[in-house]
mmCIF file of the N, C-alpha and C atoms, coordinates in Angstrom:
data_MODEL
# 
_entry.id   MODEL 
# 
loop_
_atom_site.group_PDB 
_atom_site.id 
_atom_site.type_symbol 
_atom_site.label_atom_id 
_atom_site.label_alt_id 
_atom_site.label_comp_id 
_atom_site.label_asym_id 
_atom_site.label_entity_id 
_atom_site.label_seq_id 
_atom_site.pdbx_PDB_ins_code 
_atom_site.Cartn_x 
_atom_site.Cartn_y 
_atom_site.Cartn_z 
_atom_site.occupancy 
_atom_site.B_iso_or_equiv 
_atom_site.pdbx_formal_charge 
_atom_site.auth_seq_id 
_atom_site.auth_comp_id 
_atom_site.auth_asym_id 
_atom_site.auth_atom_id 
_atom_site.pdbx_PDB_model_num 
ATOM 1   N N  . MET A 1 1  ? 41.148 28.207  -1.914  1.00 0.00 ? 1  MET A N  1 
ATOM 2   C CA . MET A 1 1  ? 40.283 27.036  -2.123  1.00 0.00 ? 1  MET A CA 1 
ATOM 3   C C  . MET A 1 1  ? 40.343 26.108  -0.911  1.00 0.00 ? 1  MET A C  1 
ATOM 4   N N  . THR A 1 2  ? 39.209 25.727  -0.400  1.00 0.00 ? 2  THR A N  1 
ATOM 5   C CA . THR A 1 2  ? 39.194 24.854  0.776   1.00 0.00 ? 2  THR A CA 1 
ATOM 6   C C  . THR A 1 2  ? 39.330 23.388  0.373   1.00 0.00 ? 2  THR A C  1 
ATOM 7   N N  . THR A 1 3  ? 39.044 23.076  -0.890  1.00 0.00 ? 3  THR A N  1 
ATOM 8   C CA . THR A 1 3  ? 39.105 21.678  -1.320  1.00 0.00 ? 3  THR A CA 1 
ATOM 9   C C  . THR A 1 3  ? 40.546 21.186  -1.330  1.00 0.00 ? 3  THR A C  1 
ATOM 10  N N  . ASP A 1 4  ? 41.495 22.095  -1.598  1.00 0.00 ? 4  ASP A N  1 
ATOM 11  C CA . ASP A 1 4  ? 42.901 21.687  -1.645  1.00 0.00 ? 4  ASP A CA 1 
ATOM 12  C C  . ASP A 1 4  ? 43.416 21.374  -0.245  1.00 0.00 ? 4  ASP A C  1 
ATOM 13  N N  . THR A 1 5  ? 42.980 22.151  0.744   1.00 0.00 ? 5  THR A N  1 
ATOM 14  C CA . THR A 1 5  ? 43.477 21.957  2.104   1.00 0.00 ? 5  THR A CA 1 
ATOM 15  C C  . THR A 1 5  ? 42.827 20.740  2.761   1.00 0.00 ? 5  THR A C  1 
ATOM 16  N N  . ALA A 1 6  ? 41.596 20.404  2.343   1.00 0.00 ? 6  ALA A N  1 
ATOM 17  C CA . ALA A 1 6  ? 40.911 19.252  2.944   1.00 0.00 ? 6  ALA A CA 1 
ATOM 18  C C  . ALA A 1 6  ? 41.645 17.966  2.581   1.00 0.00 ? 6  ALA A C  1 
ATOM 19  N N  . PRO A 1 7  ? 41.899 17.100  3.566   1.00 0.00 ? 7  PRO A N  1 
ATOM 20  C CA . PRO A 1 7  ? 42.616 15.849  3.308   1.00 0.00 ? 7  PRO A CA 1 
ATOM 21  C C  . PRO A 1 7  ? 41.779 14.874  2.492   1.00 0.00 ? 7  PRO A C  1 
ATOM 22  N N  . ASN A 1 8  ? 42.460 13.974  1.793   1.00 0.00 ? 8  ASN A N  1 
ATOM 23  C CA . ASN A 1 8  ? 41.767 12.982  0.965   1.00 0.00 ? 8  ASN A CA 1 
ATOM 24  C C  . ASN A 1 8  ? 40.945 12.038  1.839   1.00 0.00 ? 8  ASN A C  1 
ATOM 25  N N  . ARG A 1 9  ? 41.399 11.841  3.085   1.00 0.00 ? 9  ARG A N  1 
ATOM 26  C CA . ARG A 1 9  ? 40.701 10.936  4.014   1.00 0.00 ? 9  ARG A CA 1 
ATOM 27  C C  . ARG A 1 9  ? 39.266 11.410  4.247   1.00 0.00 ? 9  ARG A C  1 
ATOM 28  N N  . TRP A 1 10 ? 39.090 12.735  4.371   1.00 0.00 ? 10 TRP A N  1 
ATOM 29  C CA . TRP A 1 10 ? 37.760 13.282  4.633   1.00 0.00 ? 10 TRP A CA 1 
ATOM 30  C C  . TRP A 1 10 ? 36.818 12.966  3.479   1.00 0.00 ? 10 TRP A C  1 
ATOM 31  N N  . ARG A 1 11 ? 37.335 13.093  2.235   1.00 0.00 ? 11 ARG A N  1 
ATOM 32  C CA . ARG A 1 11 ? 36.502 12.809  1.069   1.00 0.00 ? 11 ARG A CA 1 
ATOM 33  C C  . ARG A 1 11 ? 36.111 11.335  1.041   1.00 0.00 ? 11 ARG A C  1 
ATOM 34  N N  . LYS A 1 12 ? 37.068 10.481  1.377   1.00 0.00 ? 12 LYS A N  1 
ATOM 35  C CA . LYS A 1 12 ? 36.779 9.034   1.417   1.00 0.00 ? 12 LYS A CA 1 
ATOM 36  C C  . LYS A 1 12 ? 35.731 8.737   2.486   1.00 0.00 ? 12 LYS A C  1 
ATOM 37  N N  . ALA A 1 13 ? 35.850 9.403   3.633   1.00 0.00 ? 13 ALA A N  1 
ATOM 38  C CA . ALA A 1 13 ? 34.886 9.194   4.717   1.00 0.00 ? 13 ALA A CA 1 
ATOM 39  C C  . ALA A 1 13 ? 33.491 9.628   4.266   1.00 0.00 ? 13 ALA A C  1 
ATOM 40  N N  . LYS A 1 14 ? 33.428 10.756  3.557   1.00 0.00 ? 14 LYS A N  1 
ATOM 41  C CA . LYS A 1 14 ? 32.131 11.228  3.079   1.00 0.00 ? 14 LYS A CA 1 
ATOM 42  C C  . LYS A 1 14 ? 31.531 10.241  2.085   1.00 0.00 ? 14 LYS A C  1 
ATOM 43  N N  . MET A 1 15 ? 32.382 9.683   1.214   1.00 0.00 ? 15 MET A N  1 
ATOM 44  C CA . MET A 1 15 ? 31.905 8.696   0.245   1.00 0.00 ? 15 MET A CA 1 
ATOM 45  C C  . MET A 1 15 ? 31.366 7.467   0.967   1.00 0.00 ? 15 MET A C  1 
ATOM 46  N N  . ALA A 1 16 ? 32.098 6.998   1.989   1.00 0.00 ? 16 ALA A N  1 
ATOM 47  C CA . ALA A 1 16 ? 31.667 5.822   2.750   1.00 0.00 ? 16 ALA A CA 1 
ATOM 48  C C  . ALA A 1 16 ? 30.339 6.115   3.446   1.00 0.00 ? 16 ALA A C  1 
ATOM 49  N N  . LEU A 1 17 ? 30.223 7.312   4.012   1.00 0.00 ? 17 LEU A N  1 
ATOM 50  C CA . LEU A 1 17 ? 28.991 7.695   4.698   1.00 0.00 ? 17 LEU A CA 1 
ATOM 51  C C  . LEU A 1 17 ? 27.818 7.695   3.719   1.00 0.00 ? 17 LEU A C  1 
ATOM 52  N N  . ALA A 1 18 ? 28.056 8.212   2.515   1.00 0.00 ? 18 ALA A N  1 
ATOM 53  C CA . ALA A 1 18 ? 26.999 8.265   1.504   1.00 0.00 ? 18 ALA A CA 1 
ATOM 54  C C  . ALA A 1 18 ? 26.556 6.853   1.119   1.00 0.00 ? 18 ALA A C  1 
ATOM 55  N N  . THR A 1 19 ? 27.529 5.946   0.952   1.00 0.00 ? 19 THR A N  1 
ATOM 56  C CA . THR A 1 19 ? 27.189 4.570   0.575   1.00 0.00 ? 19 THR A CA 1 
ATOM 57  C C  . THR A 1 19 ? 26.404 3.896   1.697   1.00 0.00 ? 19 THR A C  1 
ATOM 58  N N  . VAL A 1 20 ? 26.843 4.107   2.939   1.00 0.00 ? 20 VAL A N  1 
ATOM 59  C CA . VAL A 1 20 ? 26.144 3.506   4.086   1.00 0.00 ? 20 VAL A CA 1 
ATOM 60  C C  . VAL A 1 20 ? 24.711 4.032   4.151   1.00 0.00 ? 20 VAL A C  1 
ATOM 61  N N  . LEU A 1 21 ? 24.554 5.342   3.939   1.00 0.00 ? 21 LEU A N  1 
ATOM 62  C CA . LEU A 1 21 ? 23.217 5.937   3.959   1.00 0.00 ? 21 LEU A CA 1 
ATOM 63  C C  . LEU A 1 21 ? 22.344 5.332   2.864   1.00 0.00 ? 21 LEU A C  1 
ATOM 64  N N  . ALA A 1 22 ? 22.931 5.151   1.682   1.00 0.00 ? 22 ALA A N  1 
ATOM 65  C CA . ALA A 1 22 ? 22.176 4.579   0.565   1.00 0.00 ? 22 ALA A CA 1 
ATOM 66  C C  . ALA A 1 22 ? 21.735 3.157   0.885   1.00 0.00 ? 22 ALA A C  1 
ATOM 67  N N  . ILE A 1 23 ? 22.650 2.379   1.497   1.00 0.00 ? 23 ILE A N  1 
ATOM 68  C CA . ILE A 1 23 ? 22.331 0.989   1.845   1.00 0.00 ? 23 ILE A CA 1 
ATOM 69  C C  . ILE A 1 23 ? 21.209 0.954   2.883   1.00 0.00 ? 23 ILE A C  1 
ATOM 70  N N  . VAL A 1 24 ? 21.319 1.824   3.901   1.00 0.00 ? 24 VAL A N  1 
ATOM 71  C CA . VAL A 1 24 ? 20.292 1.868   4.953   1.00 0.00 ? 24 VAL A CA 1 
ATOM 72  C C  . VAL A 1 24 ? 18.939 2.244   4.346   1.00 0.00 ? 24 VAL A C  1 
ATOM 73  N N  . LEU A 1 25 ? 18.957 3.238   3.453   1.00 0.00 ? 25 LEU A N  1 
ATOM 74  C CA . LEU A 1 25 ? 17.711 3.657   2.808   1.00 0.00 ? 25 LEU A CA 1 
ATOM 75  C C  . LEU A 1 25 ? 17.118 2.513   1.999   1.00 0.00 ? 25 LEU A C  1 
ATOM 76  N N  . ALA A 1 26 ? 17.977 1.792   1.282   1.00 0.00 ? 26 ALA A N  1 
ATOM 77  C CA . ALA A 1 26 ? 17.507 0.671   0.465   1.00 0.00 ? 26 ALA A CA 1 
ATOM 78  C C  . ALA A 1 26 ? 16.881 -0.403  1.348   1.00 0.00 ? 26 ALA A C  1 
ATOM 79  N N  . ILE A 1 27 ? 17.539 -0.690  2.489   1.00 0.00 ? 27 ILE A N  1 
ATOM 80  C CA . ILE A 1 27 ? 17.033 -1.725  3.402   1.00 0.00 ? 27 ILE A CA 1 
ATOM 81  C C  . ILE A 1 27 ? 15.679 -1.300  3.976   1.00 0.00 ? 27 ILE A C  1 
ATOM 82  N N  . ILE A 1 28 ? 15.543 -0.004  4.279   1.00 0.00 ? 28 ILE A N  1 
ATOM 83  C CA . ILE A 1 28 ? 14.292 0.489   4.860   1.00 0.00 ? 28 ILE A CA 1 
ATOM 84  C C  . ILE A 1 28 ? 13.182 0.498   3.810   1.00 0.00 ? 28 ILE A C  1 
ATOM 85  N N  . CYS A 1 29 ? 13.521 0.874   2.575   1.00 0.00 ? 29 CYS A N  1 
ATOM 86  C CA . CYS A 1 29 ? 12.504 1.014   1.522   1.00 0.00 ? 29 CYS A CA 1 
ATOM 87  C C  . CYS A 1 29 ? 12.116 -0.325  0.905   1.00 0.00 ? 29 CYS A C  1 
ATOM 88  N N  . ALA A 1 30 ? 13.041 -1.287  0.889   1.00 0.00 ? 30 ALA A N  1 
ATOM 89  C CA . ALA A 1 30 ? 12.800 -2.562  0.202   1.00 0.00 ? 30 ALA A CA 1 
ATOM 90  C C  . ALA A 1 30 ? 11.498 -3.245  0.652   1.00 0.00 ? 30 ALA A C  1 
ATOM 91  N N  . PRO A 1 31 ? 11.251 -3.426  1.952   1.00 0.00 ? 31 PRO A N  1 
ATOM 92  C CA . PRO A 1 31 ? 10.028 -4.120  2.388   1.00 0.00 ? 31 PRO A CA 1 
ATOM 93  C C  . PRO A 1 31 ? 8.757  -3.430  1.893   1.00 0.00 ? 31 PRO A C  1 
ATOM 94  N N  . PHE A 1 32 ? 8.733  -2.089  1.943   1.00 0.00 ? 32 PHE A N  1 
ATOM 95  C CA . PHE A 1 32 ? 7.547  -1.361  1.493   1.00 0.00 ? 32 PHE A CA 1 
ATOM 96  C C  . PHE A 1 32 ? 7.314  -1.585  0.003   1.00 0.00 ? 32 PHE A C  1 
ATOM 97  N N  . VAL A 1 33 ? 8.408  -1.514  -0.770  1.00 0.00 ? 33 VAL A N  1 
ATOM 98  C CA . VAL A 1 33 ? 8.296  -1.715  -2.222  1.00 0.00 ? 33 VAL A CA 1 
ATOM 99  C C  . VAL A 1 33 ? 7.807  -3.131  -2.512  1.00 0.00 ? 33 VAL A C  1 
ATOM 100 N N  . LEU A 1 34 ? 8.377  -4.117  -1.796  1.00 0.00 ? 34 LEU A N  1 
ATOM 101 C CA . LEU A 1 34 ? 7.967  -5.512  -2.008  1.00 0.00 ? 34 LEU A CA 1 
ATOM 102 C C  . LEU A 1 34 ? 6.500  -5.697  -1.629  1.00 0.00 ? 34 LEU A C  1 
ATOM 103 N N  . LEU A 1 35 ? 6.090  -5.085  -0.515  1.00 0.00 ? 35 LEU A N  1 
ATOM 104 C CA . LEU A 1 35 ? 4.698  -5.218  -0.074  1.00 0.00 ? 35 LEU A CA 1 
ATOM 105 C C  . LEU A 1 35 ? 3.750  -4.631  -1.107  1.00 0.00 ? 35 LEU A C  1 
ATOM 106 N N  . THR A 1 36 ? 4.073  -3.452  -1.628  1.00 0.00 ? 36 THR A N  1 
ATOM 107 C CA . THR A 1 36 ? 3.190  -2.820  -2.615  1.00 0.00 ? 36 THR A CA 1 
ATOM 108 C C  . THR A 1 36 ? 3.146  -3.650  -3.890  1.00 0.00 ? 36 THR A C  1 
ATOM 109 N N  . LEU A 1 37 ? 4.313  -4.194  -4.297  1.00 0.00 ? 37 LEU A N  1 
ATOM 110 C CA . LEU A 1 37 ? 4.358  -5.036  -5.498  1.00 0.00 ? 37 LEU A CA 1 
ATOM 111 C C  . LEU A 1 37 ? 3.497  -6.279  -5.300  1.00 0.00 ? 37 LEU A C  1 
ATOM 112 N N  . LEU A 1 38 ? 3.640  -6.932  -4.135  1.00 0.00 ? 38 LEU A N  1 
ATOM 113 C CA . LEU A 1 38 ? 2.861  -8.140  -3.860  1.00 0.00 ? 38 LEU A CA 1 
ATOM 114 C C  . LEU A 1 38 ? 1.370  -7.818  -3.828  1.00 0.00 ? 38 LEU A C  1 
ATOM 115 N N  . ALA A 1 39 ? 1.025  -6.698  -3.210  1.00 0.00 ? 39 ALA A N  1 
ATOM 116 C CA . ALA A 1 39 ? -0.382 -6.310  -3.120  1.00 0.00 ? 39 ALA A CA 1 
ATOM 117 C C  . ALA A 1 39 ? -0.960 -6.079  -4.510  1.00 0.00 ? 39 ALA A C  1 
ATOM 118 N N  . SER A 1 40 ? -0.232 -5.369  -5.360  1.00 0.00 ? 40 SER A N  1 
ATOM 119 C CA . SER A 1 40 ? -0.732 -5.091  -6.712  1.00 0.00 ? 40 SER A CA 1 
ATOM 120 C C  . SER A 1 40 ? -0.834 -6.392  -7.515  1.00 0.00 ? 40 SER A C  1 
ATOM 121 N N  . LEU A 1 41 ? 0.131  -7.298  -7.321  1.00 0.00 ? 41 LEU A N  1 
ATOM 122 C CA . LEU A 1 41 ? 0.109  -8.572  -8.047  1.00 0.00 ? 41 LEU A CA 1 
ATOM 123 C C  . LEU A 1 41 ? -1.096 -9.402  -7.620  1.00 0.00 ? 41 LEU A C  1 
ATOM 124 N N  . SER A 1 42 ? -1.330 -9.496  -6.314  1.00 0.00 ? 42 SER A N  1 
ATOM 125 C CA . SER A 1 42 ? -2.455 -10.297 -5.820  1.00 0.00 ? 42 SER A CA 1 
ATOM 126 C C  . SER A 1 42 ? -3.777 -9.676  -6.273  1.00 0.00 ? 42 SER A C  1 
ATOM 127 N N  . ASP A 1 43 ? -3.850 -8.343  -6.293  1.00 0.00 ? 43 ASP A N  1 
ATOM 128 C CA . ASP A 1 43 ? -5.070 -7.682  -6.763  1.00 0.00 ? 43 ASP A CA 1 
ATOM 129 C C  . ASP A 1 43 ? -5.292 -7.977  -8.241  1.00 0.00 ? 43 ASP A C  1 
ATOM 130 N N  . GLY A 1 44 ? -4.202 -8.000  -9.011  1.00 0.00 ? 44 GLY A N  1 
ATOM 131 C CA . GLY A 1 44 ? -4.320 -8.265  -10.447 1.00 0.00 ? 44 GLY A CA 1 
ATOM 132 C C  . GLY A 1 44 ? -4.805 -9.678  -10.706 1.00 0.00 ? 44 GLY A C  1 
ATOM 133 N N  . ARG A 1 45 ? -4.337 -10.632 -9.900  1.00 0.00 ? 45 ARG A N  1 
ATOM 134 C CA . ARG A 1 45 ? -4.739 -12.031 -10.099 1.00 0.00 ? 45 ARG A CA 1 
ATOM 135 C C  . ARG A 1 45 ? -6.225 -12.205 -9.795  1.00 0.00 ? 45 ARG A C  1 
ATOM 136 N N  . ARG A 1 46 ? -6.688 -11.551 -8.728  1.00 0.00 ? 46 ARG A N  1 
ATOM 137 C CA . ARG A 1 46 ? -8.102 -11.647 -8.384  1.00 0.00 ? 46 ARG A CA 1 
ATOM 138 C C  . ARG A 1 46 ? -8.924 -10.863 -9.408  1.00 0.00 ? 46 ARG A C  1 
# 
């Protein structure tokens, strides 16, 4: 089994990388989501 030989540090690093990726994705996607929401809201009001 390779999971036993792999150090715990590597797993922690992978977890940190995943969280950082998720945060970056959220930051990149947030403006688009907000823009679409605002556009739909303004269209609904008109």
